[in-house]
N, C-alpha and C positions, 0 to 999 in steps of 0.2 A: 299628371302622374303617369308613369309607365307601368303596366302590369307585369313587365318582364323582370327577370332577375330575382334574387333573394334579398329581402330587406331585414333590417334589425333595428331595434330601438329599445330604450328604457320605457317600460310600460307602467311603472309606478312613479310616485312623486319624486321630484328632485330634492335632494337634501339627505341628511343623516336619518337612518331608520334601521330597524332590526333586520328586515329582509327587503331586497329589491328584486324585481322581476325584469329580466331582459328577454325580449321576445324576438324570434326569428320566424320568417315565413317565406316559403319558396322552395324550389326544387333542390337547392344546395343546403338546406337546413340540417339534414342528417349528417352530411359530409362535414359541415362546419362544427357540429357537435363532436364528431369523431376527432377533428383536429384539436379541439379544446381538451378532450379527454386523454388523448395520446401525446399531445405536444408535437405532433408531426405536422409541420406547416404545409406540406404538399399533399395532404390526405384528400383534398378536394379533387385532385387529379386521378385518384385511385379508383378502382372499380368498387362501388359500394358493397357488392356482394362478398368481396373478399374479407371484409372486416365487419360484416353486419352483426356478428355475435357480440361485438364490443358495445353495441348500443343497448340501452334498456328497452324492455318491451313497451309497446305503445300504451299510453295512459297510466303508466306506473311511475310514480315518483321515486327516483333513485339517487343515492348519494354518489357524488363524483368529484374527483380532484380536477380542477380546470387549470390548463397550462397555457402559456404563451407560445409563440413560434419557436422559441429557443429552449422550450422544455421547462422553464421556471414556473413554479406554482403561482397561479393567480388567486385561487380561493378554494376552500372546501365547501362545495355547494350541493344543492339538490337540482336534478334535471328531470324533465319530462318531455316525451315526444307525442305528437299527434300525427297520424298518417292521413293523407288526402283520401277522400274528401271529408273525413270526420274530424274537422277542426273548425275553429272560429272563421278562418278565412277560406276554408275549402281546399287549402294547399297543405303541404307538409309543414308542420309548425313545431318549433322547439322552444321551450321556456327554460331559462336559467334562473334559478332562485338563489341568488348570491347574498352575501352579507351586505347590508345597505349603507356602507360607508362610502363617501364620495371617492376615496382612493380606489376601492375595489371596483366600483362601477366604472370609473374612468379607465382602469386597466383592462377590464373585460371589453368595453366598447372599443378601445384602441386596438386590442388584439383582433376583434372581429373586423375592424376596418382594414386590416392588412391582408385578409383572406380574399382570394380571387372570387368573383361571382357574387360577392356580397356588397351591399351599399346601405347607408343609413336611410331609414324610412322618412318620407315626408309626412307632414301633419295629416292624419286621417287615412293614411294609405292602407293600413290593416283593414279598416272598416270598408274602404272602397273595394278592396279585393273580395271581402265577404259579399258585398253587393254584386260585383261583377260575376262571381261564381255562384250566385243564386242562393246564398245562405240567408239573406234577408232582403226585403224590398226597401224602397226609398223611404217610405213612411216609418218603417222600423229603424232605419238608420238615423232618422231625425229623432226618434224616440230614445235611441241610445245616447245621442248627443245631449238631449235634454236631461237624461238620467245622470250623466256625468256632471252636468252643471247644476243639478237639483240642490236647492238650499232649504226647501221647506218640505213638510210631510205631504202636502197636496201635490207639489211638483214631482216628488218621488212616485206617488201613487199613479198620477196621470201618465207620466213618462213610461212607467213599467207597463201600463195597459197599452200604450202605443207600441212599445217594443214587442209586446206579446201578440200584436196583430189585431187589436180591437178596431182600429181605424181601417186597416188594410182589408179585413174581412167584410166590413160594411161597404166600403168602396167597391170591392170586387163583386159583391152581390148586386149592387146597382149596375155595375158595368156589364155583368153577365146578362141582366135583364135587358139592357139596351142592345147588346150584341144579338140577343135573340130576336128583338124587333127588327134589327137591321137584316139579320139572316132571312127572316120571313119576307121582308120587303124585296130583297135581292133575288129570292127564289122566284118571285113572280116576274122579275125583270128577265130572268133566264128563259122563261116560257111565255113569250109575248102572244102566242096563238091561243093560249088558254084564257077563258073568261074569268076576269077578276071578280071575286065574290062581292056582292053589293054592300056587305057590311065590313069590308076590309078596312077602308080608311077610317070609318067611325070607331072601329075596335082598336086600331093602332093608336088613334088619337086619344082615346079614353085611357088606354094603358100608359101611354107616354105622359099624359097629364097627371095621372095618379102617381106615377114614379117621380115626376118633378115635384109634386106637393110633398111626397115623403122625404125627398132629399132636402127641400127647403125647411121643413119642420124639424128634421133631425139635426140640421147643421146650424140653424140660426142661433138658438140658445147655446148649443154646445160650443160653437166657435167663440162666442163672447166669454163664456165662463172659462174655457180652456185657455184662451188668450190671457185672461186675468190671472189664472193659475201660473202661467208661464212668466208673465211680465209683472204681475202684481196689480193690486188696486191702488188708486191714488186718493188720499184724503187731504184736503187743503184746510189749513187753519187760518182763518181770516178774522179781522176785527179792527177796532180802533188802535192807534199806537198805545203801547204800554198796557194792553188789556190782558196780557198773560199768555200769549201764543208761544213764545220761546220757552217759557217755564213749563208749559204743558208738553211741548215737544220733548224737553229734557226728561220730564217725568215718565212719559210713555216709552222713551228709549232707555230709561234707567241709567242714563249717563249724561254728562254735560257735553252736548253737541252744539248748542247755540249759546251765544253770548247774551246774558241777562243783566240789564242795568235799569235804573230808574229814569234814564234819559229817553224820552220819546223819540222814535225814529232810529233806534239802535240797529234794528234789522233793516237792511237795504235791499237784500236779494233773497230769492227763494232758496231754502235749504231743505233737502229731502233726506229723510232717515228711514230705512226699511225696518219694519218690525214684523214678527210672525204672530198671526192671530188665528187660533184654531187650525193651524197647519197651513194657512194661506199667507202669502206675502202682501203686506200693506205698506205702501210708501207714504209716510206722513210728511207733508210739506209745510214748513214754517214760512210765512210771508211777511212782507213789510206792512206796517200799520196803514189802514185806509184813512186818508185825510187829504184835503186839498193843501198843496204846499208849493212854495215858490222855489224850493231847493230842487234843482234840476236832477240831481242824482236820486234823491228820495222820490221824486215824481216818477222816474223810471221804475223804481222799486214798487210803487203803487200800481203802475200799469202791469207789471209782471205778477203782482199779487192777484189782480183781477183775471189775468190770463190763466193763472194756475187754478183759480176757482172755476173758471168757465170750462176748463178741460178736465176737471177732477171727476171722480166717480161719486164723491161725497164731500160736502163742505160743512165743516164745523165752524159756525159763526159765533165767536166768543163775544160776550156782552157783559159789561160790568155796571156799576152804579150810574155811569153816564148814559146808559140806555142805548137804543139802536140808532144807527144812521140809515134812515130809510132810503136815501138817494143811492148810497153804495149798495145797500141790500138789493135794490132793483137791478144791479149790474153784476150779480154773482153768477148768472148763467142758468142753465136748465138742470144742473145736477141737483140731487136732493140736498136740502139745507137743513141742518139740525142746529137749533139755537142752544147755546151752552152758557149757563150763568157762571162766569169766571170769578175767581177770588172770593169764594163763598166764606172764607174765613174772615173776611173784612166787611161783608155786607150780606143782606138777605135778598136772594134773587127773587125775581117775579115768576111769571107763568112761563117757564122755559122747559125744554124737553129734559134736560139733565143739568145738574150743577156740579162744580168741581173746585177743589182747592189744590193747586200744585204744591203748596207749602206743606200742608198737613197730609196730603194724599187722599183726602176724602173725595169720593166720587170718581176716582180713576177706574175702578171696576165698572161703574156705570157707563163711563165713556167707552170703554172697550166693548161692553155689551151693546151699546148703542151703535157703534161702528159695525159690529158683527151682524146685528139685526138688519141694518140698512143695506149692507153689501152682500151678505150671504143668506139672509133669511133664517128661519128657525131650524131648518134641517137641510144641510147641503150634502148630498151624496154624489160622489164622482163616478159611481158604478154605471149610471145611465147616461153619462156624458161622453160623447165621442171625443177622443183626445186629438183635436184638430186645432192646436193653438197657434199655428203659423198662418200668416196671411195668405200664402200661396194655396193652402188647402181650401179655404173659403173661396178664393178666386177661381180655382179650377172647378169646384162644385157649381159656382154661379155660371161659369161658361157652359157646363153641361146642361143646367136648367134652361139657360137661354137658348141653346140649340134645340132642346125638346120643345120649347115654346114656339120657335120658328117652324118646327115640323107640323104644328097644328094648322098652318095655312097652306101646306103643300098638297097639290093635286097630282103631281107627277111622281112616279115611283122612284126615279133616279134622284130627284131632289130630296125626297123623303129619306132615302137611304143615306144620302150625304149628310143630312142633319143627324141621323143616328151615328154615323161615323164620327162626326165632330164631337158629339156628346160622349161617346165612349173614349175617344182620344183624350178629351179633357180630364176625365176621371183617371185614365191610365197614367197621366203625368203625376198624379199624387203618389202612386206606388212605384213609378218607374217602369211600368209595363210598356210604355211607348218611349220614343226618343226624347231624352231629357238632358242632352249634352250641355245645354246652356245653364243648367242649374247644378250639375254635378260638382264642378270645381268649387262653386260657392259653398255648397253644403259641407263637403269633406274638408275644405281648408280651415273650417272653424274647429275641427277636432284637434286635440293635443297630439304631439308626436308620440308614437307608441300605441295609438289607438286608431 
């Protein structure tokens, strides 16, 4: 993406709506608004000061008739201006609040495309300009992207905290502490004739070790939970053929998503359905019935069922009057396993954690409570969780911790300073405080056009 020029795009959803917002950002934004308000197609070439009185005051929403280059009316709209640097992107920004019909939107965008110095925005380009102009750091950018994609209450809350700087502030505090250690080390490099205090290396090592422990303790649990908030937990339904897995999936999803028949082996592949549980995303996976089979396709399904169980955060092992298959039970992996007495409307279950009947609905609340207790515990608060749901966050923190660990063995000032430099650079990549060109395009390209 090029930071040059003035860009425009539809910033609201595509389709029919009451109001749509078209956003412009760049040095020619005011001139483009003047063109639309006056219908004079060459207004971009005029001196802005000559007609500045035609524009509304900054941050004041004003009604305006918008025209095309021939003077024909496009729409009766509301417009608002933001002057640099007091805008989302840090540049001059104009927003056109037009009627949200596809015809109006298309006409406005077509007119903007005819104006010189304007071009359509690429995905994420508005946010990229905000980053380049210092309006937000890279962690906040990712928080904004997660907020746009948020589907659950937990995702909304965590992404808002990341957008608000919860992650950036903590990372910056760690980085400042490391930079202080580096500065103290390099200060002694600059004065080689001075006698180094006897306690210098022990003190630096103690402070570095304490900082590394703090970073590890703060990020280990936070990354796991934040990643689960962002991507969801996985619950695998496993058991013998025809034990009621697909029926339970339909009951939990409150709709028919899986085929249910009396024929054993109906389910051949894993089927995942997302549900929201106490604000958290839970992906419930229906699997093929576990049994030895000569059917090659069904055997593949059984293998995939075991793989789903072994990679799940929680396994619900459904059991009916046929009892448990101990051999398959031993192959379910290390995830917590909850034994569920299935089809309780047809038989009386034994000593199992919870019982359920998908036909009558009995026990469904107990299933949900069991899932919540196993995955979330009794009280899950996101307030103390660092919003670091992306793998690169944990990776860069681990790099910093590793560099601090290496510093414990250094006896030379130059090598010690280099370890501190590596640690601070690793943390800087989280917020974009150091060179991160290799990740910028990947991050911004995931945004929608207009954001």
